MIKE-563253 format. One record per residue: residue in one letter; x negated, y negated, z negated of N, C-alpha, C in turn. Coordinates in steps of 0.02 Angstrom, whole numbers, padded with zeros to 5 digits, always signed. Layout:
N
AXYZXYZXYZ
...
END
This chain:
291
X-00045+00068-00006-00011-00003+00014-00038-00070+00003
X-00044-00134+00028-00055-00190+00046-00052-00203-00037
X-00126-00228-00047-00135-00274-00106-00079-00315-00132
X-00039-00345-00083+00013-00422-00122+00058-00364-00135
X+00082-00314-00103+00145-00275-00099+00129-00240-00173
X+00069-00215-00183+00067-00165-00252+00060-00203-00311
X+00026-00277-00298+00070-00317-00356+00119-00350-00384
X+00146-00348-00329+00219-00367-00332+00260-00337-00361
X+00236-00259-00321+00295-00197-00366+00285-00181-00431
X+00197-00194-00436+00198-00186-00522+00214-00214-00557
X+00217-00273-00545+00226-00334-00579+00315-00333-00585
X+00338-00328-00546+00428-00307-00556+00421-00262-00615
X+00426-00183-00592+00396-00140-00639+00399-00157-00719
X+00346-00198-00714+00317-00226-00773+00378-00264-00806
X+00364-00317-00781+00451-00352-00800+00491-00326-00818
X+00532-00273-00789+00591-00248-00792+00590-00214-00847
X+00533-00175-00865+00557-00163-00937+00540-00197-01001
X+00524-00264-00991+00525-00328-01046+00578-00360-01039
X+00627-00348-00977+00689-00394-00972+00770-00358-00971
X+00744-00272-00971+00802-00242-00974+00844-00241-01054
X+00896-00240-01065+00928-00258-01125+00908-00199-01154
X+00919-00217-01233+00949-00298-01251+00918-00330-01264
X+00877-00357-01224+00833-00417-01225+00885-00485-01204
X+00858-00521-01255+00917-00585-01243+00911-00613-01191
X+00984-00619-01145+00993-00660-01089+00939-00713-01071
X+00959-00778-01096+00912-00814-01078+00831-00818-01086
X+00812-00770-01147+00724-00741-01138+00708-00726-01075
X+00737-00682-01063+00740-00641-01021+00729-00663-00929
X+00779-00725-00913+00771-00764-00869+00705-00805-00867
X+00717-00816-00931+00637-00860-00941+00583-00833-00914
X+00565-00773-00949+00506-00725-00909+00510-00708-00836
X+00562-00716-00822+00579-00692-00747+00521-00754-00728
X+00583-00823-00720+00539-00899-00703+00488-00893-00728
X+00439-00868-00749+00357-00877-00775+00324-00847-00721
X+00353-00775-00699+00305-00742-00667+00335-00752-00597
X+00390-00763-00585+00411-00755-00514+00435-00804-00464
X+00406-00855-00495+00420-00931-00482+00356-00944-00415
X+00333-00888-00397+00283-00926-00353+00205-00901-00391
X+00145-00936-00356+00092-00916-00346+00046-00865-00297
X-00013-00870-00290-00056-00848-00258-00084-00775-00275
X-00077-00758-00344-00099-00676-00374-00167-00685-00374
X-00196-00745-00382-00262-00748-00365-00304-00676-00399
X-00310-00703-00471-00326-00632-00511-00322-00572-00495
X-00244-00551-00491-00234-00490-00476-00272-00483-00417
X-00252-00508-00352-00290-00470-00298-00366-00474-00306
X-00418-00505-00343-00472-00478-00372-00462-00410-00383
X-00449-00429-00432-00442-00353-00481-00463-00289-00440
X-00379-00276-00396-00375-00237-00358-00436-00248-00293
X-00457-00282-00274-00515-00283-00219-00573-00259-00250
X-00579-00285-00297-00644-00237-00343-00645-00179-00347
X-00582-00145-00367-00565-00080-00379-00589-00025-00319
X-00540-00073-00255-00560-00030-00203-00630-00040-00158
X-00658-00091-00165-00741-00093-00171-00759-00043-00191
X-00755-00017-00260-00779+00034-00308-00739+00089-00299
X-00712+00111-00253-00699+00165-00232-00595+00174-00260
X-00584+00150-00306-00523+00150-00326-00485+00218-00335
X-00515+00254-00368-00510+00333-00399-00445+00325-00437
X-00423+00289-00453-00359+00279-00517-00321+00230-00500
X-00289+00222-00430-00258+00141-00442-00207+00146-00490
X-00169+00186-00511-00129+00165-00575-00166+00122-00628
X-00217+00141-00639-00262+00109-00690-00271+00022-00649
X-00283+00031-00590-00297-00047-00563-00236-00085-00566
X-00178-00067-00533-00116-00098-00551-00097-00121-00615
X-00121-00078-00679-00098-00082-00717-00143-00160-00747
X-00209-00156-00741-00253-00207-00754-00228-00275-00732
X-00224-00256-00658-00214-00297-00615-00144-00337-00636
X-00093-00316-00658-00032-00353-00685-00027-00381-00754
X-00073-00336-00820-00109-00354-00863-00116-00425-00856
X-00173-00424-00825-00218-00500-00803-00178-00568-00777
X-00114-00538-00738-00066-00592-00724-00021-00616-00757
X+00012-00558-00815+00053-00573-00858+00034-00621-00887
X-00032-00598-00910-00086-00667-00986-00087-00731-00934
X-00088-00722-00860-00123-00793-00854-00054-00847-00844
X+00012-00813-00825+00063-00832-00829+00102-00857-00903
X+00082-00813-00941+00057-00824-01007+00025-00901-01030
X-00022-00914-00985-00057-00974-01016-00032-01043-00968
X-00002-01019-00917+00021-01073-00904+00093-01105-00914
X+00141-01062-00937+00188-01061-00987+00168-01108-01035
X+00117-01091-01075+00103-01138-01135+00057-01201-01120
X+00027-01206-01055-00014-01257-01048+00037-01314-01028
X+00086-01306-01000+00154-01350-00979+00190-01392-01031
X+00170-01354-01088+00209-01365-01145+00207-01432-01153
X+00263-01493-01176+00236-01565-01197+00191-01566-01247
X+00175-01518-01300+00119-01533-01348+00051-01511-01301
X+00037-01500-01246+00000-01484-01193-00010-01543-01162
X-00009-01527-01068+00010-01574-01025+00066-01588-01013
X+00150-01580-01034+00208-01586-01024+00203-01597-00937
X+00199-01552-00903+00216-01518-00842+00272-01514-00848
X+00314-01563-00805+00373-01540-00775+00390-01490-00716
X+00337-01490-00686+00343-01420-00639+00277-01376-00622
X+00282-01316-00592+00229-01278-00607+00245-01214-00528
X+00203-01231-00496+00205-01191-00427+00283-01200-00392
X+00291-01263-00380+00353-01300-00338+00393-01281-00390
X+00400-01264-00428+00477-01260-00478+00471-01296-00529
X+00517-01311-00583+00520-01322-00623+00481-01296-00682
X+00441-01304-00704+00411-01269-00787+00449-01242-00818
X+00437-01183-00851+00491-01152-00905+00528-01212-00967
X+00478-01239-00993+00505-01289-01036+00573-01325-01008
X+00551-01371-00930+00582-01406-00906+00657-01345-00904
X+00657-01298-00868+00700-01247-00844+00737-01228-00903
X+00726-01199-00971+00745-01183-01010+00735-01197-01098
X+00686-01256-01078+00661-01279-01157+00621-01270-01191
X+00579-01296-01241+00534-01272-01275+00515-01235-01314
X+00584-01206-01356+00571-01144-01400+00568-01072-01335
X+00635-01079-01305+00615-01019-01268+00564-00993-01227
X+00518-01069-01195+00454-01080-01157+00404-01042-01188
X+00412-01062-01273+00336-01043-01326+00367-00938-01320
X+00422-00938-01333+00437-00878-01337+00400-00832-01263
X+00431-00855-01221+00422-00815-01163+00333-00803-01154
X+00322-00853-01169+00228-00842-01160+00221-00800-01203
X+00238-00797-01258+00203-00733-01335+00225-00682-01312
X+00304-00680-01263+00323-00599-01237+00266-00559-01184
X+00254-00626-01148+00205-00608-01080+00138-00572-01095
X+00119-00621-01161+00048-00593-01175+00052-00523-01206
X+00106-00510-01260+00132-00446-01304+00140-00394-01234
X+00165-00410-01171+00176-00357-01131+00134-00343-01090
X+00080-00390-01076+00014-00374-01036-00019-00320-01080
X-00004-00314-01128-00056-00277-01189-00024-00215-01174
X+00052-00208-01196+00096-00160-01173+00055-00113-01121
X+00069-00141-01069+00051-00146-01001-00001-00093-00988
X-00044-00114-01017-00123-00062-01029-00122-00020-01073
X-00091-00027-01133-00068+00032-01174-00042+00098-01158
X+00011+00077-01108+00020+00141-01072+00000+00184-01025
X-00062+00151-01016-00097+00181-00966-00158+00234-01000
X-00171+00246-01071-00206+00278-01093-00196+00349-01105
X-00138+00382-01085-00148+00439-01092-00188+00468-01016
X-00175+00404-00950-00205+00438-00887-00278+00442-00892
X-00294+00394-00926-00371+00404-00933-00405+00353-00992
X-00401+00403-01052-00404+00376-01118-00483+00305-01116
X-00536+00332-01091-00602+00307-01089-00600+00227-01046
X-00569+00238-00986-00560+00179-00966-00517+00134-00979
X-00444+00168-01001-00386+00132-01027-00406+00084-01087
X-00435+00118-01126-00478+00077-01197-00523+00022-01173
X-00564+00048-01107-00609-00025-01111-00552-00077-01077
X-00530-00062-01005-00497-00127-00994-00444-00152-01041
X-00431-00123-01092-00389-00159-01156-00438-00220-01189
X-00508-00189-01204-00540-00212-01246-00558-00269-01181
X-00576-00285-01119-00594-00323-01081-00538-00380-01080
X-00479-00363-01056-00414-00401-01058-00412-00452-01118
X-00429-00421-01178-00404-00441-01244-00468-00496-01264
X-00522-00475-01243-00591-00534-01241-00580-00582-01200
X-00537-00580-01160-00533-00647-01112-00477-00669-01121
X-00429-00666-01184-00369-00699-01180-00389-00724-01253
X-00416-00703-01287-00421-00733-01395-00480-00773-01385
X-00530-00766-01448-00596-00769-01433-00643-00758-01467
X-00708-00758-01453-00730-00841-01467-00733-00885-01375
X-00728-00854-01337-00728-00878-01270-00664-00847-01215
X-00609-00848-01241-00547-00815-01192-00496-00890-01187
X-00467-00877-01130-00422-00922-01136-00412-00975-01194
X-00394-00934-01240-00347-00966-01299-00402-01025-01334
X-00453-01000-01343-00519-01017-01361-00529-01105-01300
X-00528-01077-01200-00510-01135-01186-00479-01181-01186
X-00408-01168-01195-00331-01228-01219-00378-01245-01281
X-00387-01218-01311-00407-01263-01399-00463-01315-01400
X-00505-01290-01338-00564-01343-01340-00525-01444-01313
X-00492-01405-01284-00448-01473-01287-00403-01520-01334
X-00443-01484-01393-00415-01538-01454-00459-01544-01509
X-00532-01534-01469-00597-01552-01497-00621-01639-01486
X-00642-01674-01536-00673-01729-01518-00732-01735-01453
X-00769-01687-01421-00815-01698-01392-00797-01610-01347
X-00797-01618-01296-00774-01541-01247-00837-01554-01199
X-00872-01483-01232-00932-01462-01165-00904-01434-01094
X-00915-01469-01046-00879-01457-00997-00880-01383-00960
X-00945-01363-00953-00961-01319-00933-00946-01233-00967
X-00920-01258-01042-00914-01197-01090-00817-01210-01085
X-00814-01264-01092-00735-01255-01073-00694-01236-00995
X-00733-01242-00954-00715-01214-00890-00729-01128-00906
X-00776-01108-00941-00797-01030-00933-00739-01002-00964
X-00716-01039-01028-00672-01019-01063-00592-01002-01031
X-00574-01070-01025-00515-01081-00994-00494-01060-00920
X-00534-01047-00858-00516-01019-00813-00587-00953-00793
X-00626-00964-00818-00684-00916-00788-00680-00848-00823
X-00647-00852-00899-00617-00779-00934-00592-00740-00905
X-00536-00762-00879-00480-00711-00848-00498-00700-00775
X-00544-00728-00735-00581-00701-00674-00644-00642-00689
X-00670-00659-00748-00710-00621-00750-00687-00545-00785
X-00640-00573-00829-00578-00483-00833-00560-00468-00769
X-00558-00505-00722-00515-00461-00661-00577-00415-00634
X-00617-00458-00612-00697-00400-00582-00715-00344-00607
X-00728-00379-00678-00741-00319-00730-00685-00258-00730
X-00608-00282-00742-00569-00241-00745-00566-00189-00688
X-00570-00220-00626-00576-00186-00564-00632-00138-00554
X-00698-00148-00579-00758-00089-00577-00727-00051-00635
X-00717-00051-00673-00683-00019-00745-00640+00026-00714
X-00566+00022-00672-00527+00069-00685-00557+00112-00626
X-00615+00079-00569-00639+00151-00521-00675+00189-00544
X-00698+00158-00615-00755+00221-00637-00825+00180-00620
X-00828+00129-00611-00901+00084-00590-00910+00047-00677
X-00892+00072-00727-00918+00028-00810-01001+00004-00790
X-01030+00053-00773-01092+00038-00759-01125-00016-00737
X-01076-00055-00691-01093-00117-00639-01069-00176-00667
X-01019-00161-00718-00972-00230-00770-01006-00261-00768
X-01079-00264-00794-01123-00342-00811-01122-00383-00722
X-01148-00347-00684-01147-00384-00608-01084-00411-00581
X-01019-00360-00617-00965-00388-00587-00942-00464-00608
X-00970-00438-00687-00940-00509-00731-00968-00566-00706
X-01030-00539-00680-01050-00638-00661-00993-00674-00591
X-00986-00612-00559-00945-00632-00505-00882-00645-00518
X-00866-00631-00585-00801-00678-00590-00829-00721-00625
X-00856-00739-00681-00894-00805-00695-00891-00858-00651
X-00922-00850-00609-00955-00886-00558-00878-00911-00520
X-00831-00862-00495-00774-00882-00448-00727-00926-00504
X-00727-00893-00566-00674-00937-00608-00712-01005-00634
X-00745-01006-00644-00787-01119-00639-00785-01113-00574
X-00796-01102-00506-00764-01126-00443-00704-01134-00427
X-00661-01095-00436-00601-01107-00462-00572-01182-00499
X-00600-01188-00545-00594-01221-00592-00607-01298-00579
X-00671-01296-00545-00701-01374-00516-00652-01381-00472
X-00652-01338-00422-00573-01342-00363-00517-01395-00384
X-00480-01365-00427-00441-01373-00449-00434-01446-00492
X-00503-01458-00519-00513-01508-00531-00524-01572-00461
X-00543-01568-00442-00555-01606-00365-00469-01603-00347
X-00437-01564-00336-00366-01552-00315-00333-01609-00364
X-00343-01610-00421-00318-01644-00469-00332-01715-00473
X-00398-01737-00434-00401-01779-00447-00379-01831-00367
X-00378-01794-00318-00366-01797-00266-00332-01775-00197
X-00272-01739-00244-00230-01701-00205-00161-01734-00210
X-00116-01702-00193-00054-01753-00179+00002-01675-00210
X+00052-01693-00267+00091-01651-00283+00122-01618-00239
X+00146-01618-00193+00189-01586-00155+00162-01534-00130
X+00079-01534-00123+00036-01489-00103+00026-01417-00135
X-00005-01479-00190-00010-01423-00253+00038-01390-00299
X+00095-01420-00299+00146-01387-00331+00174-01401-00426
X+00134-01434-00412+00107-01479-00498+00086-01547-00517
X+00123-01576-00564+00064-01651-00559-00007-01652-00534
X-00019-01695-00511-00090-01710-00509-00110-01762-00559
X-00174-01800-00557-00196-01840-00612-00186-01830-00673
X-00174-01760-00674-00176-01727-00765-00224-01744-00812
X-00283-01730-00785-00360-01727-00811-00351-01813-00854
X-00353-01849-00799-00377-01935-00817-00308-01967-00870
X-00248-01934-00842-00223-01967-00882-00188-01933-00975
X-00233-01871-00968-00232-01842-01022-00301-01845-01075
X-00338-01873-01039-00413-01886-01042-00447-01816-01045
X-00433-01783-01009-00486-01710-01019-00535-01718-00978
X-00575-01684-01003-00637-01661-00975-00659-01619-00901
X-00693-01646-00869-00661-01616-00801-00727-01616-00746
X-00733-01580-00714-00816-01578-00673-00797-01662-00608
X-00744-01699-00593-00737-01763-00572-00786-01805-00616
X-00753-01810-00676-00780-01844-00713-00849-01842-00722
X-00857-01782-00738-00936-01764-00749-00979-01772-00701
X-00980-01730-00630-01014-01740-00593-01008-01799-00534
X-00935-01829-00531-00907-01868-00455-00904-01849-00403
X-00848-01857-00389-00829-01821-00320-00891-01776-00268
X-00942-01798-00270-00982-01771-00215-01014-01716-00255
X-01025-01738-00323-01081-01691-00377-01027-01623-00391
X-00977-01653-00394-00898-01583-00406-00903-01543-00335
X-00890-01576-00282-00917-01533-00227-00969-01487-00205
X-01009-01522-00230-01095-01481-00231-01085-01420-00261
X-01062-01426-00343-01053-01369-00384-01024-01339-00376
X-00961-01354-00317-00926-01290-00298-00950-01240-00252
X-01002-01296-00200-01027-01254-00155-01093-01197-00183
X-01117-01222-00255-01165-01181-00271-01135-01107-00314
X-01059-01111-00351-01062-01071-00394-01026-01015-00337
X-00971-01057-00290-00963-00984-00238-01024-00953-00216
X-01073-01001-00206-01153-00958-00159-01161-00911-00208
X-01141-00920-00274-01204-00885-00335-01153-00820-00339
X-01077-00815-00340-01039-00785-00325-01040-00716-00273
X-01042-00713-00202-01054-00716-00170-01126-00682-00173
X-01172-00703-00192-01236-00658-00204-01240-00616-00252
X-01196-00601-00319-01198-00563-00371-01147-00518-00349
X-01134-00497-00313-01097-00446-00295-01108-00375-00261
X-01116-00333-00323-01153-00266-00301-01147-00233-00227
X-01228-00207-00238-01208-00171-00157-01163-00110-00186
X-01092-00093-00120-01057-00047-00145-01014-00057-00084
X-00967+00019-00064-00933+00019+00009-00899-00034+00018
X-00866-00090-00018-00816-00155+00015-00869-00210+00003
X-00923-00197-00019-00956-00259-00027-00951-00339+00024
X-00971-00314+00097-00971-00359+00131-00914-00390+00142
X-00838-00372+00124-00785-00359+00152-00790-00434+00079
X-00775-00389+00022-00764-00461-00044-00816-00514-00014
X-00862-00517-00009-00902-00588+00003-00841-00619+00058
X-00843-00599+00111-00801-00634+00167-00717-00663+00120
X-00709-00626+00078-00649-00631+00046-00662-00692+00004
X-00715-00679-00044-00730-00743-00077-00719-00817-00060
X-00774-00809+00015-00778-00885+00036-00711-00910+00079
X-00676-00844+00119-00601-00867+00132-00530-00896+00083
X-00569-00863+00025-00517-00888-00031-00541-00957-00053
X-00603-00983-00058-00628-01030-00097-00599-01089-00021
X-00609-01072+00022-00574-01111+00095-00511-01125+00077
X-00467-01083+00061-00391-01109+00056-00377-01140-00016
X-00408-01132-00094-00398-01169-00133-00423-01247-00122
X-00494-01265-00086-00515-01317-00051-00499-01337+00029
X-00437-01355+00025-00425-01378+00096-00481-01419+00110
X-00483-01417+00197-00538-01473+00230-00528-01543+00238
X-00465-01567+00228-00467-01640+00199-00477-01659+00149
X-00474-01622+00092-00505-01621+00022-00580-01633+00033
X-00607-01577+00048-00675-01592+00053-00714-01635+00104
X-00662-01661+00153-00677-01730+00162-00688-01803+00127
X-00630-01779+00075-00625-01829+00021-00677-01839-00023
X-00717-01774-00035-00753-01778-00070-00827-01774-00050
X-00840-01793+00003-00890-01786+00038-00914-01859+00026
END
């Protein structure tokens, strides 16, 4: 099955379990809104791509890992959009969860998605206990503290924000989890350190690209409010390095990610896919603006 179809099918099955009766109907709707309001599914696609490059001998494990990572990502977006953080009214071109369902249900939806991500991985334990345990550890470390997405969000409450550490935790951690989990699911745990570098560099590159789009992009193009970093006084690559410096940093990070891909059956296809993905997240018009 084509990766995008695999992801959507696995997400639908996971969310169906979470939202089945006797789940409160409004919370169930909020959870579905958070997961199926659109999105490029970058992290789960990366997970499945790495698994395929490493042989993908247990596709059910790769699907579970990809699903868990996307559910964690969706949870982080729900919480990030809340009035106590970015107070964003839109996400992925749709009303954000709190705008559509209220703050209380948004908080609960985000919490439920985090727990359900872990349940999705736990259900794979009987199939391959050793790999499933490593997958669970990979995803939880990328979500909590000291360097997961929780820590990344918390940096925004500190008086001084080190941009590199902030980006690595807030965005890089789940990208690293995606590459490492893909390798573990396919039995290539011995190469996990190399794959982690690929994910970390890609995650930071993706955040730099997001900072550039926030600075010079259009809301109707991005599907979410722009100018959030400046309006909230958040540390970002553009304020740290300037437009040109941020673009140069992005190019360096992408090249480092490409160079770090271990030699494997799907290495060349993956390297080409990385370059193609970064072209997608940084349109040519934005590149010219940053030049």
